[in-house]
C-alpha angles and dihedrals in degrees: 000000000000090000091060094050099045098067092049095060096066091048092050091050090049094054092044088058098040101044096068090049091050091048092050091049091047091049092050091048090049092049091051094042097044097032096245095168140053136201116212109211123229113277092026140093128209121236110206116219110188116189089333096314125112109233120228094239135063132223116238125216116297141042121339135175115227136181109259117234089008104064129043122190120215112198114218124188116235099177123111111289129196126212121186122183143162114240132190116209140153129246127224090265090051097255116151109244123197109198135186111206130179121201127195114199142150138201121251103253094212094053105041088111090060091047090050091048095048102035112005127218093311091079093130094058095036102040117007101048096046091045092052092050095047094047094049093048092049092054102040089053088065095060137057118240092258092049091053087061099041095040100040095135091052091048091050092050092053093047090050092051095050095042093048091057092049094051094045089064088065096045096262130130123216114219102179146324131216124198100203099179145015111196125185137183120289091247092054093046089052091049091051091050092050091049092051091050091050091049091050092050091048090050092051091049090049092050090049090051091050090050092051091048091050092049091048091049090050090052091049091050091047091050090049090051092050092047090050090050092051090048091052091048091050091050093055098046112107133174089254090055090051092050090048092052090052092052091048090052092051092048090051090052092051091052090056095044114106095202095259127110112240118256111240119196096184136040115298144112129272112255112263120236119191104230092188090061091049091055090054 
């Protein structure tokens, strides 16, 4: 009896060891054959659709085991995305405005399943593009054409605020916008150019007028200074000063005299020299 039991024990041990290995190999083969796994690429999330129903959780990046034929995985990109478009709007003064606007946005990674359930993968066409157009139209209608040019940063800030609220409803985040161009009709551009030329000419004329006024004021001040100087000189002149100036003039004439009387060809008197003054 012992001889019949002894050979069965090694076989039982063999199958105990080999069966798990066989099952693992079979499971791996089934997974490969029936696609029982999924790899979510970097910058993406996996939306799980189980028997036609969107599951309330999302697969992160990496390797995941799924149930074949029961679960489908929809990859959704959550990296920064850029959308650039040309928009035609109207300003407050009813000027046609052609605008190029670039929008940087991204999907909320934790809520891509809700976005897929509510909108689908066509979120750019269904949500982003209309929201950009509506936001830009709402803001440009508040400004005149000239204000759109001079207040571009303010306009961009308002567009960003409105657009951010619209995208947040659909589980998207707005990073930034950039209004690269405001283009108007040829007639309006010509009118703006003519206005700028007129403003430059008016500025030049005003500067010239200011210069003339300054120069005139300088001349007035100079004349006042000269008149004041003459008045001061007049106040200090005395009879003694006049007599002194006469003596100084005579002494200067004597220094220049060469001792000869001047020759006079016509009628005239001989220059008078005060001898008394010389003796002094």
